[in-house]
N, C-alpha and C positions, 0 to 999 in steps of 0.2 A: 361177411357183413356188408350190407348194402347201405350206401349213404343216399338219403332221399334229397330231393331238390330243396326242400324246406330247410334241412340241416345245412346244406352248403350256403344258402342265403344267410343264415344266422352266423356262420363262421366268417363269411365275407364281410358282413356288417361289423363284426367285432374287430376284424383286422383293419378295416377302413374307417373306423370311428375316430374322428378328430376332435371330439369334445375335450376341452381342457388344454389343447395345444397352444392356444393364445395365452393362457395363464402361465404355462411353462416358459414360453418365449419371453413374456413380460418379466417373469421372475429372473431370467438370465440377463436381461438388458437393464433392469431397474438399478442395480448397484453402479453400473457404469454411468447412467444418467445422473444419479445422485452425486457421485464424485465429480462429474463434469460441472454440474450446477453449483456445488459448493466451491469448487475451484474458481469458477468465474466470479462468484460473489466475493471471495477473499482477494483475488487478484485485482478486481475492480476497486475494492476499498483500498488496497495497497497503493495502486497508482494514484487514486484520488488523494490519499494522505501524503504521498511523496510530492505530488505536484503542489499541494497547499503548503507543505513545509518549505519547499524551494521558493515559493512565492513569499513566504514569511521572512526568510533570510534575505531575499532580494529587497523586500520592503525595508528591512533593517539596514541593509548596506546602502540603499538609496537615501534613507534618512541620514545616515552618518556621513555620506559623501557630500552633502550640501551644508554641513556645519562649519562654523567659523573656526579659526585657529584655537581659540580658547575652549570651545565646546566639542572639538573633534574627539577628544579622549574620554568623553562622558559615556562610558559603556552602559551605565544604568538606564539612560534614556533609550538607547538602542535596544537593550534587552527588554525593556518594557514594551517598546514598539513591536518587537517580534512576538512576545508573549500575548499581547493583545490581538495580534493577527491570528495566532493559533487558536485563541479562545473564540474568535469570531467564527471560524469554520467548524468549531466543535471538536477539535482534536484534544488528545490527552494533554493536560497542562505540563509545561516544561519548567523545570527549576532554572532560576537565573544562572546557576553555576554551569548549566549545560549549554548556555548561549555564549560563545566566545566571540569577542570583538577585538580585532588586532589592526593596528596601523603600522605598516612596514616602516623600517628605519632608513629607507632610501632618502636621498636628497628631496627637498620639497617639490621639485619639478616632476617627480615620478612616483609620488606617494599613492599607495593603494590601500583600501580598507577591505578587510575580509571579515565576514560574519558567518559563523558556523554553528549549527546545532549538533552537539556531540551526543551520540548514542541515544537517539529517540527510539523507544521500544514500540513497535507495532504489534498489536495482539489480534490474531485472526478470530473471527466470531464463530466459525464453523469448526467442527472437530477433525476435519480431514487433515489440516496442516499438522496437528499434533500426532495423528496416526502415521504420517509419513516422515516424522522426525524434524519438521521445521520449527514448530513452537513459535516463540516470539522472534520477530525479524527486526534487526537493528539498522536504522538509517542515520546517516550523518550528512545532510545536505549543506552546501556552502555557496556563498556568493562573493565575488570580488568586484569592487567598483573603484574607479579612479576618484581620488579626492578632488572635488571640483574647485576648491579654494587654493590648490597648490599653485605656486608661481610657475609661469610658463617660461 
């Protein structure tokens, strides 16, 4: 059996044909790119939310730190201040029972005020976190400020 020159060209063309190679490569890389993009989106939102929650408790502690002796124990005003701050940045509303305000029992010269949000639930918007088992992420930021009206 003799192979003609025309037949060898046809076989060579079939072996060297690269049509569709880009589509296969794209299909292999696409899942990695999607996971990376979704991860960046959720991680960015997580950092944004945590930073704003930290700012909210800082605002509440700063507000409580400048109160007079009679008003320093007014936790409702501090809780309202923290809730308003969270509502301003568009976060999930927090129940006032989740906002803890404590004034330590030390002598007046060293009193500190602690404001803490207990168990804030962050919900990712992409499905990747649920697929890898993270689901909702719980955050509990706190801020401690010295009470400015304490005697020196």
